[in-house]
ChimeraX commands (.cxc) that place a marker at each C-alpha (Angstrom):
marker #1 position 11.45,0.79,17.61 radius 0.5
marker #1 position 10.25,3.21,14.96 radius 0.5
marker #1 position 7.59,2.02,12.54 radius 0.5
marker #1 position 7.11,3.88,9.28 radius 0.5
marker #1 position 4.48,3.41,6.61 radius 0.5
marker #1 position 6.10,4.02,3.23 radius 0.5
marker #1 position 3.66,4.77,0.41 radius 0.5
marker #1 position 5.21,4.26,-3.02 radius 0.5
marker #1 position 3.78,6.68,-5.57 radius 0.5
marker #1 position 4.51,7.96,-9.06 radius 0.5
marker #1 position 2.61,9.67,-11.85 radius 0.5
marker #1 position 3.52,7.12,-14.53 radius 0.5
marker #1 position 0.75,4.62,-15.19 radius 0.5
marker #1 position 0.09,2.89,-18.49 radius 0.5
marker #1 position -3.56,2.08,-17.86 radius 0.5
marker #1 position -4.64,5.20,-15.96 radius 0.5
marker #1 position -2.07,8.03,-16.25 radius 0.5
marker #1 position -1.83,10.37,-13.27 radius 0.5
marker #1 position -4.13,8.13,-11.24 radius 0.5
marker #1 position -2.61,9.07,-7.87 radius 0.5
marker #1 position -3.86,12.65,-8.26 radius 0.5
marker #1 position -7.32,11.78,-9.57 radius 0.5
marker #1 position -10.10,13.39,-7.55 radius 0.5
marker #1 position -12.06,11.24,-5.12 radius 0.5
marker #1 position -14.86,13.31,-3.54 radius 0.5
marker #1 position -12.80,16.47,-3.39 radius 0.5
marker #1 position -9.31,15.17,-2.61 radius 0.5
marker #1 position -6.58,13.49,-4.69 radius 0.5
marker #1 position -6.40,9.72,-4.40 radius 0.5
marker #1 position -2.94,10.00,-2.84 radius 0.5
marker #1 position -4.28,12.27,-0.11 radius 0.5
marker #1 position -6.92,9.66,0.66 radius 0.5
marker #1 position -4.20,7.00,0.98 radius 0.5
marker #1 position -2.08,9.25,3.23 radius 0.5
marker #1 position -5.05,10.11,5.46 radius 0.5
marker #1 position -6.23,6.55,5.87 radius 0.5
marker #1 position -2.73,5.17,6.45 radius 0.5
marker #1 position -2.06,7.86,9.03 radius 0.5
marker #1 position -4.96,6.63,11.17 radius 0.5
marker #1 position -3.20,3.34,11.88 radius 0.5
marker #1 position -2.31,3.38,15.58 radius 0.5
marker #1 position 0.78,1.20,15.14 radius 0.5
marker #1 position 2.43,3.56,12.66 radius 0.5
marker #1 position 4.74,6.31,13.94 radius 0.5
marker #1 position 5.25,8.14,10.66 radius 0.5
marker #1 position 3.94,8.17,7.09 radius 0.5
marker #1 position 6.34,8.80,4.20 radius 0.5
marker #1 position 5.61,9.07,0.50 radius 0.5
marker #1 position 8.40,7.53,-1.58 radius 0.5
marker #1 position 8.30,8.91,-5.10 radius 0.5
marker #1 position 10.86,9.30,-7.87 radius 0.5
marker #1 position 13.35,11.94,-8.91 radius 0.5
marker #1 position 11.61,12.32,-12.29 radius 0.5
marker #1 position 10.27,15.81,-12.98 radius 0.5
marker #1 position 6.80,14.42,-13.74 radius 0.5
marker #1 position 6.60,13.43,-10.07 radius 0.5
marker #1 position 7.18,16.98,-8.84 radius 0.5
marker #1 position 3.43,17.41,-8.20 radius 0.5
marker #1 position 3.57,14.52,-5.71 radius 0.5
marker #1 position 6.40,16.17,-3.80 radius 0.5
marker #1 position 4.41,19.43,-3.88 radius 0.5
marker #1 position 1.34,17.66,-2.47 radius 0.5
marker #1 position 3.45,16.25,0.36 radius 0.5
marker #1 position 4.93,19.66,1.14 radius 0.5
marker #1 position 1.49,21.27,1.20 radius 0.5
marker #1 position 0.12,18.63,3.57 radius 0.5
marker #1 position 3.22,18.41,5.78 radius 0.5
marker #1 position 3.79,14.79,4.76 radius 0.5
marker #1 position 7.33,13.43,4.68 radius 0.5
marker #1 position 8.59,12.68,1.16 radius 0.5
marker #1 position 11.59,10.83,-0.20 radius 0.5
marker #1 position 12.61,10.84,-3.86 radius 0.5
marker #1 position 14.62,8.03,-5.38 radius 0.5
marker #1 position 14.91,5.59,-8.26 radius 0.5
marker #1 position 11.90,5.14,-10.53 radius 0.5
marker #1 position 12.66,1.54,-11.51 radius 0.5
marker #1 position 14.59,0.23,-8.50 radius 0.5
marker #1 position 11.77,0.57,-6.00 radius 0.5
marker #1 position 13.55,-1.74,-3.57 radius 0.5
marker #1 position 16.36,0.80,-3.38 radius 0.5
marker #1 position 13.80,3.59,-2.96 radius 0.5
marker #1 position 12.35,1.79,0.06 radius 0.5
marker #1 position 15.77,1.04,1.51 radius 0.5
marker #1 position 16.98,4.62,1.18 radius 0.5
marker #1 position 13.70,5.92,2.64 radius 0.5
marker #1 position 14.10,3.62,5.64 radius 0.5
marker #1 position 17.67,4.77,6.20 radius 0.5
marker #1 position 16.83,8.45,5.92 radius 0.5
marker #1 position 14.00,8.14,8.45 radius 0.5
marker #1 position 15.73,5.68,10.83 radius 0.5
marker #1 position 13.01,3.07,10.48 radius 0.5
marker #1 position 13.21,-0.24,12.33 radius 0.5
marker #1 position 9.96,-1.59,10.87 radius 0.5
marker #1 position 8.75,-0.75,7.38 radius 0.5
marker #1 position 5.08,-0.96,6.36 radius 0.5
marker #1 position 4.72,-1.12,2.60 radius 0.5
marker #1 position 1.63,0.60,1.16 radius 0.5
marker #1 position 0.98,1.44,-2.49 radius 0.5
marker #1 position -0.66,4.65,-3.68 radius 0.5
marker #1 position -3.24,2.82,-5.79 radius 0.5
marker #1 position -5.11,1.73,-2.64 radius 0.5
marker #1 position -7.39,4.64,-1.65 radius 0.5
marker #1 position -9.48,2.32,0.55 radius 0.5
marker #1 position -6.45,1.12,2.53 radius 0.5
marker #1 position -7.73,0.26,6.01 radius 0.5
marker #1 position -5.97,1.48,9.17 radius 0.5
marker #1 position -7.37,-1.31,11.35 radius 0.5
marker #1 position -6.01,-3.90,8.95 radius 0.5
marker #1 position -2.63,-2.17,8.90 radius 0.5
marker #1 position -2.73,-2.48,12.69 radius 0.5
marker #1 position -3.61,-6.17,12.47 radius 0.5
marker #1 position -0.61,-6.91,10.25 radius 0.5
marker #1 position 1.81,-4.77,12.26 radius 0.5
marker #1 position 0.58,-6.36,15.50 radius 0.5
marker #1 position 0.97,-9.80,13.96 radius 0.5
marker #1 position 4.55,-8.88,13.21 radius 0.5
marker #1 position 5.27,-7.35,16.62 radius 0.5
marker #1 position 3.88,-10.36,18.48 radius 0.5
marker #1 position 6.58,-12.43,16.78 radius 0.5
marker #1 position 9.33,-9.83,16.96 radius 0.5
marker #1 position 12.79,-11.32,17.00 radius 0.5
marker #1 position 11.72,-14.47,15.16 radius 0.5
marker #1 position 9.95,-12.92,12.18 radius 0.5
marker #1 position 11.22,-11.09,9.10 radius 0.5
marker #1 position 7.99,-10.30,7.24 radius 0.5
marker #1 position 4.22,-10.28,7.71 radius 0.5
marker #1 position 1.45,-9.50,5.25 radius 0.5
marker #1 position -2.22,-10.04,4.46 radius 0.5
marker #1 position -1.51,-11.22,0.90 radius 0.5
marker #1 position 1.19,-13.93,1.16 radius 0.5
marker #1 position 0.78,-16.85,0.77 radius 0.5
marker #1 position -3.01,-16.46,0.48 radius 0.5
marker #1 position -5.24,-13.43,-0.09 radius 0.5
marker #1 position -8.48,-13.30,1.92 radius 0.5
marker #1 position -8.96,-9.52,2.07 radius 0.5
marker #1 position -10.19,-7.33,-0.82 radius 0.5
marker #1 position -7.46,-6.39,-3.29 radius 0.5
marker #1 position -6.58,-2.83,-2.38 radius 0.5
marker #1 position -6.15,-3.41,1.36 radius 0.5
marker #1 position -2.68,-4.91,0.83 radius 0.5
marker #1 position -0.30,-4.39,3.74 radius 0.5
marker #1 position 3.25,-5.72,4.06 radius 0.5
marker #1 position 5.47,-5.34,7.12 radius 0.5
marker #1 position 9.17,-6.12,7.29 radius 0.5
marker #1 position 12.17,-5.52,9.49 radius 0.5
marker #1 position 14.94,-3.20,8.41 radius 0.5
marker #1 position 17.23,-6.26,8.52 radius 0.5
marker #1 position 15.06,-8.16,6.02 radius 0.5
marker #1 position 14.79,-5.12,3.75 radius 0.5
marker #1 position 18.55,-4.58,3.93 radius 0.5
marker #1 position 19.29,-8.18,3.07 radius 0.5
marker #1 position 16.93,-8.08,0.09 radius 0.5
marker #1 position 18.55,-4.81,-1.04 radius 0.5
marker #1 position 22.02,-6.32,-0.82 radius 0.5
marker #1 position 21.33,-9.76,-2.30 radius 0.5
marker #1 position 18.59,-9.41,-4.91 radius 0.5
marker #1 position 19.72,-8.81,-8.49 radius 0.5
marker #1 position 16.46,-9.76,-10.21 radius 0.5
marker #1 position 14.97,-6.61,-11.82 radius 0.5
marker #1 position 11.46,-7.91,-11.08 radius 0.5
marker #1 position 12.27,-8.32,-7.40 radius 0.5
marker #1 position 13.75,-4.83,-7.26 radius 0.5
marker #1 position 10.73,-3.31,-8.99 radius 0.5
marker #1 position 8.21,-5.01,-6.71 radius 0.5
marker #1 position 10.24,-4.66,-3.48 radius 0.5
marker #1 position 9.29,-7.75,-1.49 radius 0.5
marker #1 position 9.28,-10.87,-3.74 radius 0.5
marker #1 position 12.86,-11.71,-2.76 radius 0.5
marker #1 position 11.80,-11.86,0.88 radius 0.5
marker #1 position 8.87,-14.20,0.44 radius 0.5
marker #1 position 10.21,-16.27,-2.45 radius 0.5
marker #1 position 13.60,-17.34,-1.07 radius 0.5
marker #1 position 12.84,-20.78,0.33 radius 0.5
marker #1 position 13.93,-21.01,3.94 radius 0.5
marker #1 position 15.63,-17.64,3.78 radius 0.5
marker #1 position 13.13,-15.55,5.68 radius 0.5
marker #1 position 10.52,-16.14,8.36 radius 0.5
marker #1 position 7.11,-14.93,7.19 radius 0.5
marker #1 position 3.65,-14.67,8.76 radius 0.5
marker #1 position 0.25,-14.44,7.07 radius 0.5
marker #1 position -2.67,-12.45,8.49 radius 0.5
marker #1 position -5.90,-13.89,7.11 radius 0.5
marker #1 position -9.60,-13.22,7.56 radius 0.5
marker #1 position -11.90,-16.06,8.52 radius 0.5
marker #1 position -14.06,-15.25,5.49 radius 0.5
marker #1 position -12.79,-14.89,1.93 radius 0.5
marker #1 position -13.25,-11.39,0.50 radius 0.5
marker #1 position -10.57,-11.77,-2.17 radius 0.5
marker #1 position -13.08,-11.48,-5.03 radius 0.5
marker #1 position -13.46,-7.76,-4.24 radius 0.5
marker #1 position -11.27,-5.39,-6.26 radius 0.5
marker #1 position -10.71,-2.06,-4.47 radius 0.5
marker #1 position -7.54,-0.89,-6.17 radius 0.5
marker #1 position -7.08,1.98,-8.64 radius 0.5
marker #1 position -5.52,1.00,-11.96 radius 0.5
marker #1 position -8.15,1.31,-14.70 radius 0.5
marker #1 position -11.12,3.52,-15.67 radius 0.5
marker #1 position -13.40,0.77,-14.34 radius 0.5
marker #1 position -11.63,0.89,-10.97 radius 0.5
marker #1 position -12.03,4.65,-10.90 radius 0.5
marker #1 position -15.75,4.42,-11.60 radius 0.5
marker #1 position -16.12,1.97,-8.72 radius 0.5
marker #1 position -14.07,4.01,-6.25 radius 0.5
marker #1 position -15.83,7.25,-7.14 radius 0.5
marker #1 position -19.15,5.62,-6.24 radius 0.5
marker #1 position -17.73,4.64,-2.85 radius 0.5
marker #1 position -16.26,8.06,-2.12 radius 0.5
marker #1 position -19.28,9.94,-3.43 radius 0.5
marker #1 position -21.47,7.93,-1.09 radius 0.5
marker #1 position -19.40,8.63,2.04 radius 0.5
marker #1 position -18.04,12.06,1.07 radius 0.5
marker #1 position -15.06,11.60,3.40 radius 0.5
marker #1 position -12.25,9.11,4.00 radius 0.5
marker #1 position -12.73,7.98,7.61 radius 0.5
marker #1 position -15.16,5.14,6.87 radius 0.5
marker #1 position -14.26,1.53,7.69 radius 0.5
marker #1 position -13.76,-1.30,5.23 radius 0.5
marker #1 position -16.70,-3.10,6.85 radius 0.5
marker #1 position -18.90,-0.15,5.93 radius 0.5
marker #1 position -17.85,-0.60,2.31 radius 0.5
marker #1 position -18.79,-4.27,2.48 radius 0.5
marker #1 position -22.21,-3.32,3.87 radius 0.5
marker #1 position -22.66,-0.70,1.14 radius 0.5
marker #1 position -21.84,-3.26,-1.54 radius 0.5
marker #1 position -24.36,-5.66,-0.07 radius 0.5
marker #1 position -26.96,-2.97,-0.79 radius 0.5
marker #1 position -25.55,-2.19,-4.26 radius 0.5
marker #1 position -24.32,-5.54,-5.55 radius 0.5
marker #1 position -24.14,-4.33,-9.13 radius 0.5
marker #1 position -21.25,-2.05,-8.17 radius 0.5
marker #1 position -19.01,-5.07,-7.67 radius 0.5
marker #1 position -19.48,-5.98,-11.33 radius 0.5
marker #1 position -18.05,-2.66,-12.57 radius 0.5
marker #1 position -14.43,-3.84,-12.31 radius 0.5
marker #1 position -14.91,-7.51,-11.59 radius 0.5
marker #1 position -13.35,-8.57,-14.93 radius 0.5
marker #1 position -10.29,-6.32,-14.73 radius 0.5
marker #1 position -7.13,-8.42,-14.93 radius 0.5
marker #1 position -4.49,-7.57,-12.36 radius 0.5
marker #1 position -1.38,-6.26,-14.08 radius 0.5
marker link #1:1,2 radius 0.2
marker link #1:2,3 radius 0.2
marker link #1:3,4 radius 0.2
marker link #1:4,5 radius 0.2
marker link #1:5,6 radius 0.2
marker link #1:6,7 radius 0.2
marker link #1:7,8 radius 0.2
marker link #1:8,9 radius 0.2
marker link #1:9,10 radius 0.2
marker link #1:10,11 radius 0.2
marker link #1:11,12 radius 0.2
marker link #1:12,13 radius 0.2
marker link #1:13,14 radius 0.2
marker link #1:14,15 radius 0.2
marker link #1:15,16 radius 0.2
marker link #1:16,17 radius 0.2
marker link #1:17,18 radius 0.2
marker link #1:18,19 radius 0.2
marker link #1:19,20 radius 0.2
marker link #1:20,21 radius 0.2
marker link #1:21,22 radius 0.2
marker link #1:22,23 radius 0.2
marker link #1:23,24 radius 0.2
marker link #1:24,25 radius 0.2
marker link #1:25,26 radius 0.2
marker link #1:26,27 radius 0.2
marker link #1:27,28 radius 0.2
marker link #1:28,29 radius 0.2
marker link #1:29,30 radius 0.2
marker link #1:30,31 radius 0.2
marker link #1:31,32 radius 0.2
marker link #1:32,33 radius 0.2
marker link #1:33,34 radius 0.2
marker link #1:34,35 radius 0.2
marker link #1:35,36 radius 0.2
marker link #1:36,37 radius 0.2
marker link #1:37,38 radius 0.2
marker link #1:38,39 radius 0.2
marker link #1:39,40 radius 0.2
marker link #1:40,41 radius 0.2
marker link #1:41,42 radius 0.2
marker link #1:42,43 radius 0.2
marker link #1:43,44 radius 0.2
marker link #1:44,45 radius 0.2
marker link #1:45,46 radius 0.2
marker link #1:46,47 radius 0.2
marker link #1:47,48 radius 0.2
marker link #1:48,49 radius 0.2
marker link #1:49,50 radius 0.2
marker link #1:50,51 radius 0.2
marker link #1:51,52 radius 0.2
marker link #1:52,53 radius 0.2
marker link #1:53,54 radius 0.2
marker link #1:54,55 radius 0.2
marker link #1:55,56 radius 0.2
marker link #1:56,57 radius 0.2
marker link #1:57,58 radius 0.2
marker link #1:58,59 radius 0.2
marker link #1:59,60 radius 0.2
marker link #1:60,61 radius 0.2
marker link #1:61,62 radius 0.2
marker link #1:62,63 radius 0.2
marker link #1:63,64 radius 0.2
marker link #1:64,65 radius 0.2
marker link #1:65,66 radius 0.2
marker link #1:66,67 radius 0.2
marker link #1:67,68 radius 0.2
marker link #1:68,69 radius 0.2
marker link #1:69,70 radius 0.2
marker link #1:70,71 radius 0.2
marker link #1:71,72 radius 0.2
marker link #1:72,73 radius 0.2
marker link #1:73,74 radius 0.2
marker link #1:74,75 radius 0.2
marker link #1:75,76 radius 0.2
marker link #1:76,77 radius 0.2
marker link #1:77,78 radius 0.2
marker link #1:78,79 radius 0.2
marker link #1:79,80 radius 0.2
marker link #1:80,81 radius 0.2
marker link #1:81,82 radius 0.2
marker link #1:82,83 radius 0.2
marker link #1:83,84 radius 0.2
marker link #1:84,85 radius 0.2
marker link #1:85,86 radius 0.2
marker link #1:86,87 radius 0.2
marker link #1:87,88 radius 0.2
marker link #1:88,89 radius 0.2
marker link #1:89,90 radius 0.2
marker link #1:90,91 radius 0.2
marker link #1:91,92 radius 0.2
marker link #1:92,93 radius 0.2
marker link #1:93,94 radius 0.2
marker link #1:94,95 radius 0.2
marker link #1:95,96 radius 0.2
marker link #1:96,97 radius 0.2
marker link #1:97,98 radius 0.2
marker link #1:98,99 radius 0.2
marker link #1:99,100 radius 0.2
marker link #1:100,101 radius 0.2
marker link #1:101,102 radius 0.2
marker link #1:102,103 radius 0.2
marker link #1:103,104 radius 0.2
marker link #1:104,105 radius 0.2
marker link #1:105,106 radius 0.2
marker link #1:106,107 radius 0.2
marker link #1:107,108 radius 0.2
marker link #1:108,109 radius 0.2
marker link #1:109,110 radius 0.2
marker link #1:110,111 radius 0.2
marker link #1:111,112 radius 0.2
marker link #1:112,113 radius 0.2
marker link #1:113,114 radius 0.2
marker link #1:114,115 radius 0.2
marker link #1:115,116 radius 0.2
marker link #1:116,117 radius 0.2
marker link #1:117,118 radius 0.2
marker link #1:118,119 radius 0.2
marker link #1:119,120 radius 0.2
marker link #1:120,121 radius 0.2
marker link #1:121,122 radius 0.2
marker link #1:122,123 radius 0.2
marker link #1:123,124 radius 0.2
marker link #1:124,125 radius 0.2
marker link #1:125,126 radius 0.2
marker link #1:126,127 radius 0.2
marker link #1:127,128 radius 0.2
marker link #1:128,129 radius 0.2
marker link #1:129,130 radius 0.2
marker link #1:130,131 radius 0.2
marker link #1:131,132 radius 0.2
marker link #1:132,133 radius 0.2
marker link #1:133,134 radius 0.2
marker link #1:134,135 radius 0.2
marker link #1:135,136 radius 0.2
marker link #1:136,137 radius 0.2
marker link #1:137,138 radius 0.2
marker link #1:138,139 radius 0.2
marker link #1:139,140 radius 0.2
marker link #1:140,141 radius 0.2
marker link #1:141,142 radius 0.2
marker link #1:142,143 radius 0.2
marker link #1:143,144 radius 0.2
marker link #1:144,145 radius 0.2
marker link #1:145,146 radius 0.2
marker link #1:146,147 radius 0.2
marker link #1:147,148 radius 0.2
marker link #1:148,149 radius 0.2
marker link #1:149,150 radius 0.2
marker link #1:150,151 radius 0.2
marker link #1:151,152 radius 0.2
marker link #1:152,153 radius 0.2
marker link #1:153,154 radius 0.2
marker link #1:154,155 radius 0.2
marker link #1:155,156 radius 0.2
marker link #1:156,157 radius 0.2
marker link #1:157,158 radius 0.2
marker link #1:158,159 radius 0.2
marker link #1:159,160 radius 0.2
marker link #1:160,161 radius 0.2
marker link #1:161,162 radius 0.2
marker link #1:162,163 radius 0.2
marker link #1:163,164 radius 0.2
marker link #1:164,165 radius 0.2
marker link #1:165,166 radius 0.2
marker link #1:166,167 radius 0.2
marker link #1:167,168 radius 0.2
marker link #1:168,169 radius 0.2
marker link #1:169,170 radius 0.2
marker link #1:170,171 radius 0.2
marker link #1:171,172 radius 0.2
marker link #1:172,173 radius 0.2
marker link #1:173,174 radius 0.2
marker link #1:174,175 radius 0.2
marker link #1:175,176 radius 0.2
marker link #1:176,177 radius 0.2
marker link #1:177,178 radius 0.2
marker link #1:178,179 radius 0.2
marker link #1:179,180 radius 0.2
marker link #1:180,181 radius 0.2
marker link #1:181,182 radius 0.2
marker link #1:182,183 radius 0.2
marker link #1:183,184 radius 0.2
marker link #1:184,185 radius 0.2
marker link #1:185,186 radius 0.2
marker link #1:186,187 radius 0.2
marker link #1:187,188 radius 0.2
marker link #1:188,189 radius 0.2
marker link #1:189,190 radius 0.2
marker link #1:190,191 radius 0.2
marker link #1:191,192 radius 0.2
marker link #1:192,193 radius 0.2
marker link #1:193,194 radius 0.2
marker link #1:194,195 radius 0.2
marker link #1:195,196 radius 0.2
marker link #1:196,197 radius 0.2
marker link #1:197,198 radius 0.2
marker link #1:198,199 radius 0.2
marker link #1:199,200 radius 0.2
marker link #1:200,201 radius 0.2
marker link #1:201,202 radius 0.2
marker link #1:202,203 radius 0.2
marker link #1:203,204 radius 0.2
marker link #1:204,205 radius 0.2
marker link #1:205,206 radius 0.2
marker link #1:206,207 radius 0.2
marker link #1:207,208 radius 0.2
marker link #1:208,209 radius 0.2
marker link #1:209,210 radius 0.2
marker link #1:210,211 radius 0.2
marker link #1:211,212 radius 0.2
marker link #1:212,213 radius 0.2
marker link #1:213,214 radius 0.2
marker link #1:214,215 radius 0.2
marker link #1:215,216 radius 0.2
marker link #1:216,217 radius 0.2
marker link #1:217,218 radius 0.2
marker link #1:218,219 radius 0.2
marker link #1:219,220 radius 0.2
marker link #1:220,221 radius 0.2
marker link #1:221,222 radius 0.2
marker link #1:222,223 radius 0.2
marker link #1:223,224 radius 0.2
marker link #1:224,225 radius 0.2
marker link #1:225,226 radius 0.2
marker link #1:226,227 radius 0.2
marker link #1:227,228 radius 0.2
marker link #1:228,229 radius 0.2
marker link #1:229,230 radius 0.2
marker link #1:230,231 radius 0.2
marker link #1:231,232 radius 0.2
marker link #1:232,233 radius 0.2
marker link #1:233,234 radius 0.2
marker link #1:234,235 radius 0.2
marker link #1:235,236 radius 0.2
marker link #1:236,237 radius 0.2
marker link #1:237,238 radius 0.2
marker link #1:238,239 radius 0.2
marker link #1:239,240 radius 0.2
view
């Protein structure tokens, strides 16, 4: 079975335009996401799924320069973008990652993929966010079978479901088998995603401290224990 991590990315952002190319200690945020995702041992390939809009040409250029696979599809129907990406790359298992997560953690990706694989044949979807979040926001990982993705693509007509890819899978009562990967401790109060200037300020502190992108999420937790005021920088940001 072929497992592919599909990173959805686009330049359009109402709260922080062009955020995926913002510099984090010398590299664009998207490069940080690609690098960290690529370290997951359970992932065979990493693909950036962007749009056919001309404003997203720089993302395709970044992928070409870094020898990263890239698929271009619908801007609004992200479910279709994922489905077409999976078809083009012959994926059996799809790992959904978003480009606004520059602290995405390879070991957690592996935990979720392994949780899925251990139940292969009886499971459609696994994640570390549904039905309960225990990890920091920004480490979100979703895993689904090509069959589940195909069914959602065929059946879902709700524009919100098609924009956000997976809600049809985890919201259809009794329709899909899902599994939740949770941490014993609750870290959900941490916000490690990139969507606002406050988020950027926080993430730049993290990346400036390490100066690279191969640090572990547990090292970030330890760093924040030493600099507790950093957590307050984006604590009050409302998730869009």
